[in-house]
Backbone as CSV, one residue per row, in Angstrom:
resi,resn,N_x,N_y,N_z,CA_x,CA_y,CA_z,C_x,C_y,C_z
1,MET,20.313,3.829,-4.960,19.362,2.751,-5.207,17.966,3.371,-5.360
2,ASP,17.247,2.939,-6.369,15.889,3.421,-6.594,14.939,2.852,-5.554
3,LYS,13.865,3.595,-5.298,12.896,3.185,-4.292,11.532,2.953,-4.945
4,ILE,10.839,1.912,-4.513,9.478,1.618,-4.957,8.571,1.688,-3.742
5,ASN,7.527,2.505,-3.841,6.538,2.629,-2.777,5.308,1.812,-3.145
6,ILE,4.970,0.843,-2.299,3.801,-0.006,-2.508,2.782,0.323,-1.423
7,VAL,1.550,0.590,-1.833,0.464,0.867,-0.890,-0.608,-0.195,-1.091
8,TYR,-0.987,-0.818,0.008,-2.040,-1.838,0.005,-3.260,-1.246,0.709
9,ILE,-4.393,-1.185,0.003,-5.622,-0.592,0.532,-6.684,-1.675,0.643
10,ASP,-7.324,-1.741,1.810,-8.385,-2.734,2.027,-9.297,-2.235,3.136
11,ASP,-10.547,-2.628,3.078,-11.465,-2.282,4.163,-11.413,-3.321,5.275
12,ASP,-10.775,-4.455,5.008,-10.571,-5.517,5.994,-9.180,-6.082,5.729
13,ASP,-8.228,-5.665,6.539,-6.816,-5.967,6.301,-6.546,-7.455,6.144
14,ASP,-5.786,-7.810,5.116,-5.353,-9.182,4.863,-3.948,-9.326,5.439
15,VAL,-3.838,-9.960,6.592,-2.581,-10.060,7.315,-1.522,-10.806,6.505
16,ILE,-1.912,-11.838,5.799,-0.949,-12.637,5.031,-0.347,-11.812,3.893
17,LEU,-1.184,-11.099,3.147,-0.676,-10.259,2.062,0.193,-9.138,2.617
18,SER,-0.240,-8.531,3.686,0.525,-7.460,4.296,1.892,-7.955,4.762
19,ARG,1.936,-9.115,5.381,3.206,-9.681,5.841,4.116,-9.974,4.654
20,TYR,3.557,-10.512,3.593,4.356,-10.807,2.402,4.974,-9.525,1.830
21,LEU,4.156,-8.491,1.691,4.665,-7.242,1.130,5.698,-6.588,2.043
22,GLY,5.485,-6.685,3.345,6.374,-6.017,4.271,7.649,-6.761,4.595
23,GLU,7.616,-8.093,4.559,8.762,-8.855,5.012,9.415,-9.707,3.930
24,LYS,8.641,-10.285,3.065,9.177,-11.290,2.154,9.398,-10.788,0.725
25,TYR,8.710,-9.711,0.329,8.857,-9.210,-1.030,10.080,-8.304,-1.075
26,THR,11.132,-8.768,-1.693,12.358,-7.986,-1.794,12.886,-8.028,-3.219
27,ASN,13.727,-7.072,-3.524,14.365,-7.006,-4.826,15.747,-6.398,-4.619
28,PRO,16.798,-7.050,-5.068,18.143,-6.531,-4.814,18.438,-5.210,-5.521
29,ASN,17.643,-4.853,-6.524,17.894,-3.634,-7.285,17.119,-2.420,-6.794
30,PHE,16.167,-2.632,-5.868,15.308,-1.548,-5.415,15.130,-1.591,-3.900
31,GLN,14.993,-0.423,-3.321,14.562,-0.328,-1.932,13.034,-0.312,-1.968
32,ILE,12.400,-1.261,-1.315,10.944,-1.373,-1.368,10.354,-0.956,-0.035
33,GLU,9.461,0.028,-0.086,8.746,0.467,1.103,7.278,0.107,0.934
34,HIS,6.661,-0.341,2.010,5.295,-0.844,1.967,4.475,-0.183,3.068
35,GLU,3.233,0.156,2.740,2.322,0.722,3.734,0.927,0.166,3.521
36,ASP,0.248,-0.142,4.624,-1.151,-0.577,4.588,-2.037,0.614,4.925
37,ILE,-3.140,0.738,4.197,-4.131,1.766,4.498,-5.474,1.074,4.652
38,LEU,-6.098,1.300,5.784,-7.425,0.743,6.036,-8.457,1.715,5.472
39,PHE,-9.221,1.253,4.480,-10.221,2.098,3.820,-11.475,2.180,4.677
40,ASP,-11.925,3.402,4.930,-13.171,3.652,5.658,-14.220,4.077,4.645
41,PRO,-15.196,3.206,4.329,-16.204,3.554,3.315,-17.006,4.806,3.660
42,ASN,-17.077,5.152,4.925,-17.813,6.355,5.324,-17.111,7.630,4.874
43,LYS,-15.800,7.560,4.660,-15.044,8.728,4.210,-15.008,8.841,2.692
44,GLY,-15.300,7.761,1.987,-15.333,7.779,0.523,-13.962,7.689,-0.111
45,TYR,-13.968,7.526,-1.418,-12.725,7.361,-2.165,-11.898,8.641,-2.232
46,GLU,-12.548,9.787,-2.062,-11.812,11.042,-2.092,-10.756,11.090,-0.997
47,SER,-11.040,10.459,0.142,-10.059,10.437,1.229,-8.801,9.665,0.810
48,LEU,-8.962,8.661,-0.027,-7.798,7.917,-0.510,-6.974,8.749,-1.485
49,ILE,-7.646,9.437,-2.370,-6.946,10.245,-3.376,-6.127,11.344,-2.710
50,GLN,-6.611,11.849,-1.575,-5.920,12.929,-0.877,-4.860,12.424,0.099
51,ASN,-4.773,11.128,0.287,-3.798,10.550,1.202,-2.396,10.681,0.601
52,PRO,-1.451,11.281,1.344,-0.099,11.469,0.797,0.590,10.161,0.385
53,SER,0.357,9.085,1.108,0.972,7.804,0.747,0.461,7.310,-0.596
54,VAL,-0.816,7.474,-0.846,-1.411,7.067,-2.124,-0.885,7.961,-3.245
55,MET,-0.775,9.243,-2.961,-0.314,10.190,-3.982,1.123,9.894,-4.423
56,HIS,1.942,9.343,-3.538,3.345,9.101,-3.860,3.653,7.642,-4.155
57,ALA,2.630,6.808,-4.225,2.840,5.368,-4.459,3.213,5.096,-5.905
58,ASN,4.095,4.121,-6.073,4.408,3.622,-7.406,3.465,2.488,-7.772
59,ILE,3.076,1.706,-6.768,2.177,0.581,-6.969,1.091,0.649,-5.908
60,ILE,-0.163,0.523,-6.331,-1.293,0.522,-5.408,-2.035,-0.795,-5.584
61,ILE,-2.216,-1.505,-4.478,-2.974,-2.765,-4.487,-4.255,-2.509,-3.707
62,ILE,-5.401,-2.714,-4.365,-6.694,-2.468,-3.728,-7.477,-3.779,-3.686
63,ASP,-7.926,-4.126,-2.497,-8.773,-5.304,-2.307,-10.167,-4.793,-2.004
64,SER,-11.102,-5.071,-2.899,-12.461,-4.543,-2.709,-13.386,-5.568,-2.114
């Protein structure tokens, strides 16, 4: 079974979206893995680019 990695990035976590991605978003043809990343503006965007989860994500959702 193919796997889809979804990464959700936000500086203020959206619990409802995170719950949907982690519990309710399913697909019978794919194994879906989900991870939340809390963005720290003091570290800058370079910290996100170097994050292994971001580097291996198939889908990235960013809430600015």
